[in-house]
C-alpha positions, 0 to 999 in steps of 0.5 A: 310738861304737866304735873301729871307727867312728872308724878304717875299715880299709884295703881289702885283697884278698879274705879267705877264711881267717882264724884265731880265738883264744878265751881267758879272761884271768882279768882279767890274773892267773894262777890264784888271782890270784897274779901280774899277767901282762897284759903277758906275756899280750899277747905270747902272744896276739900269737904266735898271729897270730889275726885275731879274738880272743874274750876273757872276764873282761877288765877295762874299768876298775879303780880300785885295781889301778893303785895296786897294780901298777906295770905296770897299763896306763893304758887298758882291758885289751882296748885294751892287748891290741889295741895296734897289732895289732887296730885294731878292738875291742868291749867288753861290760861285764857285771859292775859293782862299786865298784872297776870292771867286767869283761866280754867283748871282741872284737879284730879285724883286720876292720871291726866295723860294729856290736855289742851286748851282751846281759845274760844274767845270771840274777837274783841270781847272777853277771853274765854277757853275750853280746857280738855283733859283726858284721864286714865282711871284705874282698871278702866280701858276707856279714857275719860274725857273732861271739858271745863268751860267758861262761856261769854256774857253775850248770847251771840258769843255763847252760841258760837262757843257752843258750836266750838264745844260741839266740834270738840265733842265730835272729835272724841270717840263716840263710846268714850265717857265724857263730862262737860262742866262749868260756867255757861252763863246761860241765863236764857236756857239756850245751851242745848247740847243734846245733838252731841249726845250730851245730857245735863244731869240736873235737867235729867233728874229735876227737869231744869238746870240748877239755879246757881247765881247769885250764890246767896239767893240763886235765881239764874241757871248759869252753870251746868254739868253735861255727861255722855256714856256715863250714869249720873246720881244725886246732883246737888247745888251747894248753895248753903254756908260756907259756899254761899259766902265764898263765890258769886256762883253756887258750885255743883256736884254729882256722882258719876258711874261708869 
């Protein structure tokens, strides 16, 4: 049972515009794991005032870290980030190891009516997942679909994972609003989902996907926000302070209009 099923949201006026943020949290550590900065990251995420937050590389549990770091939260990292701002959240556990687990998560101010996590790992390699959430927005008849992804480091694995994304997209009603966002690790610029009817919001606005890695001096275009059946406005790469010192990836944000 999800947190969203326990606490239904209070009805409000019809929602036609909202902000989306996607960030690879690097498990709450700075680049090269030099410092634990999850509390600082929470404040930065709050400052964007996003309605839906896509998170990659987020811890569910970890046995040893609470003994090492005095400010390690007593709850899963995604729940700590959600706090009182995002009452709805879902977590997809991808990697499991003796000390704990990590995966993708989605935080939402809107009701998450259902979700599932698809294992898109390639045999014998990194554990990867696709977290598919379906949300109900106040005043809207059509459900909003959101897919949070984190693809592999090898090109042949990414291509197979992109095919799995396409298969999942094909199962979604053709007229439903859809957002696919996350860390595609696509430094070769081969993550083409146009055949699924998806548009990459930065490519649409500026001609190319955004530079997001490494965060302090972004050179590689690894992260994406794809959309279908919605309008996208003012996409932004958040690569200045404090973001440049909070993860190895620069987060992305965009305003969505239904």
